C-alpha positions, 0 to 999 in steps of 0.5 A: 471446494465449497469451503474455499469458495466461502473463504474467498467470499468472506475475504472479498466481503471484508475488503469491501467493507474496509474500502466502503468505510474509508470512502464514507469517512473521506466524503464526510470529511470533505462535506463537513469542511467545505472543500476549497479546492480539488486537484487530480494527478498522476504518480510514478516512482520506485519502491524499496521493499522487504518482508520481515520474517525468518523465512525471507532474505533480510534487506530491501528489494527494488520494485515500482509503483504508479497510479493516480491521486486526488487532492481535496483542499481544506484550506491553506494548511490541510488537504485530504489526498486519496490515491490508487496505486499499483505497487510491486513487492519483491522478496527471496525465501531463505527457509525450506519447509513443507510450505516454502521453497528455498532461495526462490524469488517472489514478486507480489503485485498490490492495488494500494489505496492510501487515504492521507492527510496532507499538511502544508508546512510551507508553499514548498514543503508538505507532510503526508500521513495516513492509513493504506489498505492494499489488496493482493492481486497475484500469488507467487506460485513458484515460492509456495509448495503444495499449491497453498495460499501462503499470503493474506489477500489484504494488508493494512499499513501506515504511511508517513513522508514529505513532499517537495512542491514545485508547481505542478511537479511533486517530488516525494519520499515516504516510509510505509510500515505494514501492520497486518500479519500477511502470513496465512500458513499455520506456522505461527511466524509473523510476516510484515512488510516495510517499504520506502517510496521515492517518486514524482507526481504531476498535477493535471488540474 
């Protein structure tokens, strides 16, 4: 019990360190470049996602994501766009062993925090690229045997995508590739996420 509490504490500490570091970098960039504009907005869209690994069904599954974003303008061409999103991932297991059940559907909910560089190619089109850190906020107990925690609480990834700017309305498409191995079991198999995002954003001010 003590070991479990200590592991949970160190996992939370590690997550907080990464979030604080990201926030410090964002503030430093904003101050040093003298931000020329600031906007807030809401986002909503769909996810096509999958977990790569022999234990899971190949192919993308439909989920959703939504949240809020800020845009800190650094001139006409560049902006920093931090976001806070609630994101859903779904998958199906294909392997039966001492840890995973066979043919079980699983749903994972993440709190995702991308910090993106927005590059305005024109008034109509912009390009987004940057890192994202996601925190797992639920565990799918139906998928995992013996009450084990099979998935790491954090996932680091990179995002690239394009956005169509129609005044206050934004239409975007992105590809998100997970760089972290989210497998916490001792079977040496690597599990990594992939995600295609399509959605709309609404600039509030």
